[in-house]
N, C-alpha and C positions, 0 to 999 in steps of 0.2 A: 497965620492960616492960608493967605493965600498963595505965599510961597509951596506953601507942605499940599494944596489941594493940587497947585499945579505941577509938581511931582509927582503925586502921586496919579495923576490924571497923564504922564508920559509914561510913567510904569506901566501903567495897562495898557497904553498902545505900545509898549514895544514889548508886551508881552501877547499883544492882539497880531502882532506883525510876524513875532517868532512862531504863533502858532501857523496864520495862514500859511506860511515858508513852510513849515511843516507839512501841513492838509496839501499843498500842493506836489512837496518831494515825496511825500507816501501816496499821491493821486500819480505822479507822473510812475514811480517802479511800482504800482499795480497795475496799470495799463499797457506795460512796456513788458513787461513778466508776459512769459509765452505761453500758460495755463489762464486758463480760463478762471476766473473768479466770480462770485454771487454770493450775496448775504440775500437770508428769506429770515421774514422775522416768524415769533409765532402766530400770527393769521393769516401769514399766507402773502404778504405783501414783500416784494423785492426794495430793498433795503439800497441794495449797492449792485453794478455789474461793468467788470471791469469790460474795457474796448474789446479782449482778443476772447472774450465770452461772448459780448452782442455777437464777433463776427463769426464764433461758432453756430450761437444761434438763430444766427439772422437775423438780430432785432439791435433796433436802435437802444444802445444804455441811456440815451440821457430823454429819452418819450417813455420809457419803460420803468425806471424807478420809479417808485410811491403806489406801484400796479401792481393789482395780486398777477403773480406767475400763472396761475392758470391761464390767464385773461391774455400775458404776452406770447407766451408759444402754443401750439397745438399739439403737443402729446400731454398725456399723465408725466408730470411730473415725478423719479423716480425717490428724492427726498424726504418728499411730507409725511410717511410714514414714520419717521425720523421720532416728528414733534409726538406718538406715543410708546416708541419701544424705547426709546433714549440711546439708543445705538447706530453707533455710525458706522463705517466703513471706509478703509483705503483699499486703493488702487481695483477698484470692483471695475470690469470689463461690462461694458454697456453700448447696445446697439438700438438705434434712436431713426425710425424711418419713419417720415411724416410728409407733409404735401410740399412743407418748408425746408425742411433739411433731411439730410443722411449722413447720418455720424457713425461713428466706431468710436467712441473714447473709453479712458481711461480716469475712472471718478473716484474722488474721495472727500466724501461729507462729514465733518466736525459737527454734534451740536454744544452747543455753550448752555450749560445749565446752571440753576441761580441757586441760593444758598436753598432754598428749599425744594431743589429736585427739581422746578421747571425748566424745560428747554424752554430759553425763549427767543434762540435764534439757531438759523443752521449755514456756519459757513460752507461752502463747496467750491473746491476746485473742481479741475477736468482738463484732459490735454488730448487730443487728437493720438489714435492707436497707432497713427505710421509713423508720426516722431517715433514712440516709446519702443516697438518696432526694432525700428531702427537702431536705436542703443539696446536693444536685447539684444539683437544678431547680432552684434557688437562688442558686447559685454559679456553674452554669456548663452547665447543661440536663440533657438527656439519658445515660444510660449505655449503650452500645454494647452491646447483654447477647448481640447473631442474630451468627454463624458462616455462613463458606456449609454448612458441615455441619447447619446447621440449616433450608435451602434444600432440600425435600421434590421428588421427581421424579429421572427417567430417562427421560424423552421425549427425543428429538434438537433439539427447540427449546428446550427450559430444559439442558440440556445443554450445546449451544452459546453460552446467554447465560452463564451460567454462568462456561465457558470466557474467556468475553469480557472480563467482572468482575473476575477473578482476574488478568487480565493490566492493564486499568485500575488497578487495587489498586495495583500496580508502578511506577506510573507518579506524578506529583506533578499534572499537568494536572486541568484545570475536569473532570467528568463530568455528562453529564446523560442522567437517566435519562427511557423513555416506557413510557406503561405506563396505562391501566386502573384506576381505584379497585378495590384488593384486588386484583392484581394479586404485592404485596412488594412496593413501591419502597424502602418505609423499612428493612426488611429485606435487603435490597443493598445502603442505603448502609452501615449499619450491617458488614453483612461485608466491606465495600472496605476502609471504614475499619481495622475490625481483624485486614486482613489487611496492610495497609501499614505502613509504617516508623514513623505517628503512634500507632500501637497503644495505645501506652501513656498517651498525651497525652487531651484532651477529645474527645467526640463531643458535638455541638450543634445539637439540631433545634428546628427554626424552619417553622411551619405559614403560608406568609403570608397564606391566604387568612381564616385565624382570627383574626389579630389586627386590631386596630378602624383604619381608616385614619390617624388623626390620632395612635398610638403608635405604629404602626410603624417612624418611621423613628429614632424614642428606645429603641426595644427592639431594632432591628437595631446601632446607631452611639454609642447610650448618651447621655449628656448629664451637661454642666458644672454645678457647685454653681447654684442659681437661675436657670435659663435661662427655666423658664417656670413658670409659675401649676401648685400643684400637684405640682411638683417636688420631688423627695428632697432634702433641705439638706444635702446630702452626695454629692449626686450621682450618678449610675450607671452601669457599665460595658456598655456592648454586648454582642450578644449574638457579634460579630467579634472581641470582646477576648476575650472569656470560652474563644474556639475555636481563637485567635492558639496556634500551638503544632500545633493537631490539626486538626480535621475540624470544616466547617459545613455543615449537608444544610439543604435550603433547598424545601419540602417547598411544592405547588401555585405555581410561581415564574411563571403565566400570571397568579396574581391580584394579584400587586405592581402597586400604580401606578404611574401614568409616571414622574413626578417622584420615585418613589425607587429606580424602573430608574435612572433619570441618575446619582443617588449611587451606589447600587452599583455603577456600572460603572468609575465613579472610583476607589473600592477598590480592585475587583478591579484597575485598571490599575494603580495607583502602588503599594498593596498597604502602603496606608495609611488610615488612619481619622480621622476629625476627629468628636467628640463634637459635639452640639448647644449652642453657647454658648462650643465653645470655640476657643482662639486656633491651638494647637499640633495637630500631627499625629503618630499613634503607632503607628509599625511594625507590620507583622502579618507573622507567617508562618502562612499558613490555606488548608487547600484546600478547596473548592468543590464539593459533590455537589448540582445543583437537582434537581428530578422536576419534570415537569406531565404531567398527563392530556387535556392538548385537544393541537391540534396550532398549537404556534408559528410554525411556516412562515406559516400562515396568516394567524394574527394579526401577525404583521408588513407582510403585503402590505394589511390592512387598517388599520395604522397603529397597531393595539394594543399591540403591545408593542415595543419598543425592536431594530431590528434589529442593532446596533450592541452589542448586551448579549446578542443570541442568538449573534452569533459568538463572542462572547470566552465563553459556557456551551457552546455548542455543541462540543465540543471532541472528548472520546471518547462517542459517543453509543452509549445502548443500550435497544434493545426490548426491554420485556420480554412476553411472547407471554400473554393472554390465556388461562382455564381450559379455553376451551374448543375450544379450538387444540390441545393434549395432552391430552385426554382419557383417552388411557393412564396416566396419574399420577395422573387421580380415587380408583382400587381405595389407593393409598401413603399419598395423600393422608386418604382418609376410615380408615384406620386408624389413621395416629398421631394424629386429633382423636378418635376415639373411645375411643383410650387416654391420648392427657393428659386429656380432660374424665373418664374415670373414675375414673382416680386420681385428680383432684380433688376429685370427690367421695363420694371412701371408696366405690366399690363396683365391684363385679366385673364383668369387661368381658362387653360385648352381642357378641352377633354379628348380621351382618347377610344376611339370604336372597339370594339371588342376583334376586332382582324387585327387590330396594330398591336392590344394586345396580350393575341393570340401569338403571333407571330413574334413577340419579344421574346414570352417564356420557351419557343421551340429552339430559339436560335441558344448558341454553345457558348459568348461572351470571349474569344481567348483573352480581352482583356480584364475579364470580372468587370465590379464596380464602376469601375475607371472609366472602362467605356460605355458602361450603361450613361451614366454620368455624358458622356460628350456626346453619344448621340441623343439622349434629349435636350442636353441647350441646345444641339442642332436643329433637331425637331422645332423647339419652342419659337429660334430666333427667324425660320426661313417658314412659316404658320402665320397666316396673314388673319384666317377666321379661328371663332372657339373651339372646332370642332378637326380632328385629325379621324379619315375614316376607312385610310390605305396609308404603308408605311412608302414611302417615298422610294424609289430603287437607289440601291449602292449606298443607302445609307448603314447597311447593315453589310461589315465587308466577308465574303465568298460565304451568303448566307444558304446558296444552293450546292456550296462544294463537297456537304458529304452525298447528297442528291446524284449530283454527275459521277462521282464515284459507283457509285451503287446500279445505277440504270443509265448507262452511256450503251448505245446500240454498238451491237460487235463489227467494226468494220474501222477502218483503219483511218477515216475522218473524222471518228471522234479520238483519238488516239492523240492523248496532249505531252508532248514531250517534258522530260525531267527537267530542264531550263526552263520552262515556262513553268513547270507549276513551280518551280525555285522564286521565279521571278514574281509569279501570284505572291506567292509564299510570304515574301519579305514585305511587299506592296500592303500585304493587309496588317501586316504587324506592325508595319510602320503606322497608317492609316490610326492602329488602336491603340498607338501612344503616344501619339500626336505629335510623329519625329523625333522621338526620342533614341538618340542612339544605342546609348546605355541598355536602357530596359529591353531594347528592341533586340540586341545581339543577346542577352540572357535568355530571354523566351524565346529564339530562337536553337538556345543551346552554341552558339557561338562565341568568338572574339570580337572583339569590336574594329579590331584590326580585318578580319576577315571580312565580316559586313560591311566596311568601307570599299574594300577590294571587288566584293558581289554589284556594290551598289556602282562601283564604277563600270564593271562587266556591261553589266544589265542600264548604264545609262539613266539610271534613277536619281542621280544627283536634283 
């Protein structure tokens, strides 16, 4: 009996040692994973929190386990409603703003349900969106984060356009968005995607003007291993393949070279893509949303854009109104911009006086909503108090240009040379588009090389 008791004791000790080793291994795995992990029991007590989760939430896991989650963090937990709904979620984008943390995460919550159908605990994993965005940009493109609810405005023009876009979202046909720079073409593209049946799939955005001419074909259609000098030995998926099942947004489609337009037309017609250097075609299920700020009809007449591609893209056309065409929306947009910027800067809201609002309403806004956002952000940054009674000088580029042309006295001293007028126009456009050469050239109706030449001419570098 004594030897049997000793044997059983040794066996139990061995089992305890193995259990302890297994526990240490599991803890090492969870503490060294890149995702945050926490487990919450049915009464809201924190049962487990790993080291990355503690770092992101700004708390000490050792001091937090065993306490109510509401006592540990200073914001309302997003996962507690799952105890009643019994429905978890996967990769939900959340923004957390509190006195302790400033988090933008992708969050997954899985309920643990017993035999009686009661949620006994919740396993919650989360990771910072910056890492997800890097992976997304490398693998598939941009996240479609905008919805129709993000489009601010109650004027008849914007209301009508949103209604048309919502109708287009229910369709599978190609969409062509027209609008000046800064009118929100990508916001509409993402909203259409998120309202469509493809909302759960990829949204891949491509700026055709930003891609080098010699790389745009490989970016769009991909390439096979060893296709050209410098190519990845493993080959590369093109943007169309990455968008398959979802939506591809071709911004500034007017800047696409003619030879690439021909290949794009074939992809749209055949619903297949062949990688550079590849021998087989790959079937695609992708919806195309294109955008342009230049008149494609005029470009077709000048043979600068293929007519057959234009007809293929121009199925559902949506013309986005400029900001000057909907002045009644300016106050709504200003309020939204002020609130967002003040929140980002962690400062109290500022109030704009009636003279400032009046001046904002009268301004022509050549850069549209993007320029308005830029002006408000600058105003919030440079304002010390909580009330702005006057618009600071030079915040609105060339705001008196129309008046100077119509009310200038009839003498030679008031005449401005054509060269000076051109210099001022270029300077104003650069300010409106934050020194973006592509957008500035497009708004001025000239090519980028011409703009560079004029910048050198006027010493504007």
